[in-house]
ZADO-1210 file (C-alpha; in nm, 4 decimals, padded with zeros to 6 digits):
<atoms>
<atom x="-04.4174" y="-03.2421" z="06.4771" code="MET" pos="1"/>
<atom x="-04.3798" y="-02.9380" z="06.6627" code="LYS" pos="2"/>
<atom x="-04.0943" y="-02.6712" z="06.5481" code="LYS" pos="3"/>
<atom x="-03.9228" y="-02.7480" z="06.8899" code="THR" pos="4"/>
<atom x="-03.8907" y="-03.1014" z="06.8225" code="ASP" pos="5"/>
<atom x="-03.7643" y="-03.0250" z="06.4986" code="LEU" pos="6"/>
<atom x="-03.4765" y="-02.8199" z="06.6165" code="GLU" pos="7"/>
<atom x="-03.4351" y="-03.1109" z="06.8611" code="LYS" pos="8"/>
<atom x="-03.3792" y="-03.3631" z="06.6492" code="ASN" pos="9"/>
<atom x="-03.1616" y="-03.1001" z="06.4553" code="LYS" pos="10"/>
<atom x="-02.9405" y="-03.0689" z="06.7328" code="GLY" pos="11"/>
<atom x="-02.9155" y="-03.4117" z="06.7965" code="LEU" pos="12"/>
<atom x="-02.8148" y="-03.5191" z="06.4859" code="LYS" pos="13"/>
<atom x="-02.5535" y="-03.2252" z="06.5065" code="ILE" pos="14"/>
<atom x="-02.4263" y="-03.3754" z="06.7946" code="ALA" pos="15"/>
<atom x="-02.4009" y="-03.7029" z="06.7122" code="ASN" pos="16"/>
<atom x="-02.2010" y="-03.6243" z="06.3850" code="SER" pos="17"/>
<atom x="-01.9601" y="-03.4396" z="06.6237" code="LEU" pos="18"/>
<atom x="-01.9261" y="-03.7257" z="06.8255" code="LYS" pos="19"/>
<atom x="-01.8498" y="-03.9793" z="06.5054" code="LEU" pos="20"/>
<atom x="-01.6398" y="-03.7400" z="06.3676" code="ALA" pos="21"/>
<atom x="-01.3848" y="-03.6841" z="06.6937" code="ALA" pos="22"/>
<atom x="-01.4188" y="-04.1472" z="06.7479" code="ALA" pos="23"/>
<atom x="-01.2504" y="-04.0999" z="06.4086" code="GLY" pos="24"/>
<atom x="-01.4888" y="-04.3249" z="06.2404" code="ARG" pos="25"/>
<atom x="-01.3350" y="-04.4991" z="05.9761" code="GLY" pos="26"/>
<atom x="-01.0164" y="-04.4312" z="05.9968" code="GLY" pos="27"/>
<atom x="-00.7038" y="-04.3486" z="06.2399" code="MET" pos="28"/>
<atom x="-00.5004" y="-04.0656" z="06.2650" code="PRO" pos="29"/>
<atom x="-00.2249" y="-04.0458" z="05.9810" code="GLY" pos="30"/>
<atom x="-00.4653" y="-04.2062" z="05.7123" code="GLY" pos="31"/>
<atom x="-00.3968" y="-04.5672" z="05.8033" code="ALA" pos="32"/>
<atom x="-00.7627" y="-04.7222" z="05.8031" code="ALA" pos="33"/>
<atom x="-00.8695" y="-04.9835" z="06.1501" code="ARG" pos="34"/>
<atom x="-00.9224" y="-05.3001" z="06.0637" code="PRO" pos="35"/>
<atom x="-01.2683" y="-05.4488" z="06.1241" code="ASP" pos="36"/>
<atom x="-01.3317" y="-05.6683" z="06.3792" code="ARG" pos="37"/>
<atom x="-01.2808" y="-05.9868" z="06.2101" code="ARG" pos="38"/>
<atom x="-00.9611" y="-05.8888" z="06.1281" code="GLU" pos="39"/>
<atom x="-00.8763" y="-05.7668" z="06.4239" code="GLN" pos="40"/>
<atom x="-00.9235" y="-06.0914" z="06.5701" code="ARG" pos="41"/>
<atom x="-00.7197" y="-06.2720" z="06.2994" code="ARG" pos="42"/>
<atom x="-00.4035" y="-05.9972" z="06.3411" code="LEU" pos="43"/>
<atom x="-00.4519" y="-06.0984" z="06.7836" code="ASP" pos="44"/>
<atom x="-00.4448" y="-06.4765" z="06.6885" code="GLN" pos="45"/>
<atom x="-00.1519" y="-06.4382" z="06.4654" code="GLU" pos="46"/>
<atom x="00.0461" y="-06.2602" z="06.7849" code="GLN" pos="47"/>
<atom x="-00.1180" y="-06.5230" z="07.0329" code="GLY" pos="48"/>
<atom x="-00.3330" y="-06.3270" z="07.1916" code="LEU" pos="49"/>
<atom x="-00.6263" y="-06.4582" z="07.3559" code="VAL" pos="50"/>
<atom x="-00.9158" y="-06.2575" z="07.5415" code="PRO" pos="51"/>
<atom x="-00.9188" y="-06.2685" z="07.9040" code="PHE" pos="52"/>
<atom x="-01.2157" y="-06.0886" z="08.0724" code="ALA" pos="53"/>
<atom x="-01.2139" y="-06.0439" z="08.5054" code="CYS" pos="54"/>
<atom x="-01.3491" y="-05.8059" z="08.7135" code="LYS" pos="55"/>
<atom x="-01.1654" y="-05.5336" z="08.9085" code="LEU" pos="56"/>
<atom x="-01.2184" y="-05.2718" z="09.1536" code="ASP" pos="57"/>
<atom x="-01.3344" y="-04.9384" z="08.9735" code="GLY" pos="58"/>
<atom x="-01.0377" y="-04.7389" z="09.1262" code="THR" pos="59"/>
<atom x="-00.8191" y="-04.9945" z="09.0112" code="LEU" pos="60"/>
<atom x="-00.9371" y="-04.9811" z="08.6660" code="VAL" pos="61"/>
<atom x="-00.9268" y="-04.5554" z="08.6608" code="LYS" pos="62"/>
<atom x="-00.5474" y="-04.6187" z="08.7898" code="ARG" pos="63"/>
<atom x="-00.4710" y="-04.8691" z="08.4988" code="LEU" pos="64"/>
<atom x="-00.6506" y="-04.6698" z="08.2401" code="GLN" pos="65"/>
<atom x="-00.4677" y="-04.3345" z="08.3683" code="ALA" pos="66"/>
<atom x="-00.1097" y="-04.5715" z="08.3425" code="LEU" pos="67"/>
<atom x="-00.2005" y="-04.7320" z="08.0346" code="ALA" pos="68"/>
<atom x="-00.2414" y="-04.3194" z="07.8549" code="VAL" pos="69"/>
<atom x="00.1437" y="-04.2893" z="07.8351" code="ASP" pos="70"/>
<atom x="00.2278" y="-04.6561" z="07.8202" code="HIS" pos="71"/>
<atom x="00.3925" y="-04.7467" z="07.4458" code="PRO" pos="72"/>
<atom x="00.1822" y="-05.1080" z="07.4728" code="GLY" pos="73"/>
<atom x="-00.1514" y="-04.9179" z="07.5727" code="GLY" pos="74"/>
<atom x="-00.3556" y="-05.1361" z="07.8225" code="MET" pos="75"/>
<atom x="-00.2728" y="-05.4807" z="07.7047" code="THR" pos="76"/>
<atom x="00.0821" y="-05.3829" z="07.7107" code="GLY" pos="77"/>
<atom x="00.0964" y="-05.2478" z="08.0645" code="LEU" pos="78"/>
<atom x="-00.1244" y="-05.5293" z="08.1556" code="LEU" pos="79"/>
<atom x="00.1067" y="-05.7659" z="07.9997" code="ASN" pos="80"/>
<atom x="00.3904" y="-05.5850" z="08.1966" code="GLU" pos="81"/>
<atom x="00.2529" y="-05.5476" z="08.5209" code="LEU" pos="82"/>
<atom x="00.1599" y="-05.8953" z="08.5291" code="LEU" pos="83"/>
<atom x="00.4871" y="-06.0630" z="08.4120" code="THR" pos="84"/>
<atom x="00.7036" y="-05.8871" z="08.7004" code="GLY" pos="85"/>
<atom x="00.4427" y="-06.0008" z="08.9549" code="ALA" pos="86"/>
<atom x="00.3848" y="-06.3470" z="08.8712" code="LEU" pos="87"/>
<atom x="00.6897" y="-06.5827" z="08.9583" code="PRO" pos="88"/>
<atom x="00.8672" y="-06.7544" z="08.7012" code="PRO" pos="89"/>
<atom x="00.8022" y="-07.0222" z="08.5158" code="GLU" pos="90"/>
<atom x="00.9686" y="-07.3805" z="08.6264" code="PRO" pos="91"/>
<atom x="01.2415" y="-07.4391" z="08.4547" code="GLY" pos="92"/>
<atom x="01.2852" y="-07.0772" z="08.3432" code="GLN" pos="93"/>
<atom x="01.5712" y="-06.9210" z="08.5844" code="GLY" pos="94"/>
</atoms>
């Protein structure tokens, strides 16, 4: 292996470790650990949350992401609020 290849690999390792550190791998700010996927799925089910995937226009997604940054419920809370306000009331409720 050439010296330049070794240096390139070192740089990639450093960049990767910085990315992982910036993402807060293994924990959240304040010391609270993030639940793993299985635990998160269980917590979501307890709250009655159901995954729902759809395809949206890219500009709409960017607008939603910008609004979700400041929303206390994040993207899920923002979409719940917007959809609840846009849908007609259920029959028998109001």
